[in-house]
C-alpha positions in Angstrom: -0.4 -13.4 -15.5 1.3 -10.4 -14.1 -0.3 -8.1 -11.6 0.7 -4.4 -11.4 0.5 -2.7 -8.0 -0.4 1.0 -8.1 3.2 2.2 -7.6 4.1 0.8 -11.1 1.3 2.7 -12.7 2.0 5.8 -10.7 5.7 5.9 -11.9 4.4 6.0 -15.5 3.4 9.6 -14.8 6.2 10.6 -12.3 8.5 12.9 -14.2 10.7 13.3 -11.1 11.7 9.6 -11.3 12.8 9.3 -15.0 14.5 5.9 -14.7 11.5 4.4 -12.9 9.1 6.1 -15.3 10.9 4.5 -18.3 11.0 1.1 -16.6 7.3 1.3 -15.6 6.2 2.3 -19.1 8.2 -0.4 -20.7 6.9 -3.1 -18.3 3.3 -2.1 -18.6 3.5 -1.9 -22.4 5.3 -5.2 -22.7 2.7 -7.1 -20.6 -0.3 -5.3 -22.0 0.7 -6.2 -25.5 1.3 -9.8 -24.4 -2.1 -9.8 -22.9 -0.8 -11.2 -19.6 -1.3 -8.3 -17.2 -4.0 -7.3 -14.8 -4.8 -4.8 -12.0 -7.5 -4.4 -9.4 -10.1 -1.8 -8.5 -8.0 -0.9 -5.5 -5.0 -0.2 -7.8 -7.1 2.2 -9.8 -8.3 4.0 -6.7 -4.8 4.3 -5.3 -3.4 5.5 -8.6 -6.0 8.3 -9.0 -5.4 9.6 -5.4 -1.6 9.6 -5.6 -1.2 11.1 -9.1 -3.7 13.9 -8.4 -2.5 14.7 -4.9 0.9 13.4 -4.0 3.2 13.7 -7.0 5.5 16.7 -7.0 3.8 17.6 -10.3 0.3 16.2 -9.9 -1.9 15.4 -12.8 -5.0 17.4 -13.4 -8.1 15.4 -12.3 -9.3 15.2 -16.0 -5.9 13.8 -17.1 -5.9 11.2 -14.2 -9.5 10.2 -15.1 -8.4 9.6 -18.7 -5.5 7.5 -17.5 -7.8 5.4 -15.4 -10.1 5.0 -18.4 -7.1 3.9 -20.5 -6.0 1.3 -17.9 -9.6 -0.1 -17.7 -9.7 -0.4 -21.5 -6.3 -2.1 -21.7 -6.2 -4.4 -18.7 -8.5 -6.8 -16.9 -9.6 -5.4 -13.5 -10.1 -7.7 -10.5 -13.2 -6.3 -8.7 -13.4 -5.9 -5.0 -16.1 -8.0 -3.4 -17.0 -9.3 0.0 -15.2 -12.7 -0.5 -12.0 -10.8 -1.5 -12.2 -8.6 1.5 -12.7 -11.6 3.9 -9.8 -13.5 2.3 -7.6 -10.4 2.6 -8.4 -10.2 6.3 -7.4 -13.8 6.7 -4.2 -13.3 4.7 -3.2 -10.2 6.7 -3.5 -12.2 9.9 -1.8 -15.3 8.6 1.1 -13.6 6.9 1.4 -10.6 9.2 0.7 -8.0 6.4 -1.2 -4.8 6.3 -4.8 -5.3 5.2 -4.1 -3.2 2.0 -1.1 -5.3 1.1 -3.1 -8.5 1.7 -5.9 -7.2 -0.5 -3.4 -6.6 -3.3 -2.1 -10.1 -2.9 -5.5 -11.7 -2.8 -6.6 -9.7 -5.9 -3.5 -10.9 -7.7 -4.2 -14.5 -6.7 -7.9 -14.2 -7.6 -6.9 -12.9 -11.1 -4.6 -15.9 -11.6 -1.3 -13.9 -11.4 2.0 -15.6 -10.8 4.0 -12.4 -10.5 3.1 -9.3 -8.5 5.1 -6.2 -9.6 5.5 -3.9 -6.6 8.1 -2.1 -4.7 6.1 -2.2 -1.5 6.7 -5.8 -0.5 9.7 -8.1 -0.1 11.3 -8.8 -3.5 11.4 -12.5 -4.2 8.9 -13.5 -1.5 6.5 -16.2 -2.6 2.9 -16.5 -1.4 1.2 -19.6 -2.8 1.8 -19.5 -6.6 2.5 -15.7 -6.5 6.1 -14.3 -6.7 6.7 -10.7 -5.6 9.1 -8.8 -7.8 10.4 -5.3 -7.5 10.7 -4.1 -11.1 12.9 -1.1 -10.1 
């Protein structure tokens, strides 16, 4: 399984980064069609906030809402729960990561991912069975 961090989904809608936009769209389409991709509730939350507030050309809230609905329909979503939060706290302490990065990693591991696509963490780093890859 492949896990997409929010930045990959955000680039799908970022017209100011056309190369990254194309790559993100191709990657998400490829793995969605293959049925081997997943995301987490945290990714959806981050996606909505960033695309409606921080892009140079933000999406209208209704458009961002529809995009979130589309992601939910197309991809399995790892839900946040107390066990995941506690395991992320332990991961953040063990591996000296921010809590939010540790939560992404733990969600990816919980979902059975072997690859985490993100540009926020060290490319090539391995954590348990998870390999971090910067797709850009």
